[in-house]
N, C-alpha and C positions, 0 to 999 in steps of 0.2 A: 133288508138292510143289515149289514154286519155291525154288531155292537160289541166292543171290547168289554170284557168283564174285569179288566185290570183296574178300572176306576169305579167299580160298583161298591166300594167301601170307603167311608170317610177317613178311615185310618190310612188307607193307601194314598188317598189324595193328600193327606197331611205329610206322609213320607215323601211324596214327590215334591211338594212345596219346600220341604226342608232340604231335600237334595238339590233342588234348583238354586236355592240360596247359597248352599255350601259348596256345590260342585262335587265334593266327595266327602265321605265321613267314615269314621270308625264305628263298628257295631255298638260297642258299649257306650260311646258318646250318644248315639241315636237312642239307645234304651233310656238313658238318663234324660236327655233333652226332650224326647217325645213322651216320657212317662208311661211307657208300656213295658210289658214283660218281655224277656228275651225270646221266649217261645212264640209269642204273638207277633213280635217284630219279624222274626225269622220266617214265619209262615207267609207274611205279607210280602217280604222281600223276594222269596222264592216265586211267588205268584207274579210279581212285577217283572222278575227276570224271565220267567216263562213267556210272558207277553211281549218281551223284547224292549221294555222301557228302561231297564237298568242292567248293569253288569256287576256281578259280585266277584271281588278279587280277594283271595286269601293271602294274608301277609304274615 
């Protein structure tokens, strides 16, 4: 059975819940609202994007 590693982290689950509620968000707002470091958030976002769960757009 295939198991996605995208949700193997409680931080990633929290990010997905946040994004489901907001629909879209700015990076620094997420850092502040989720109370995690920019580097930690970025690594989780990249993993979620690699799994196809989110899209990162640069503005």
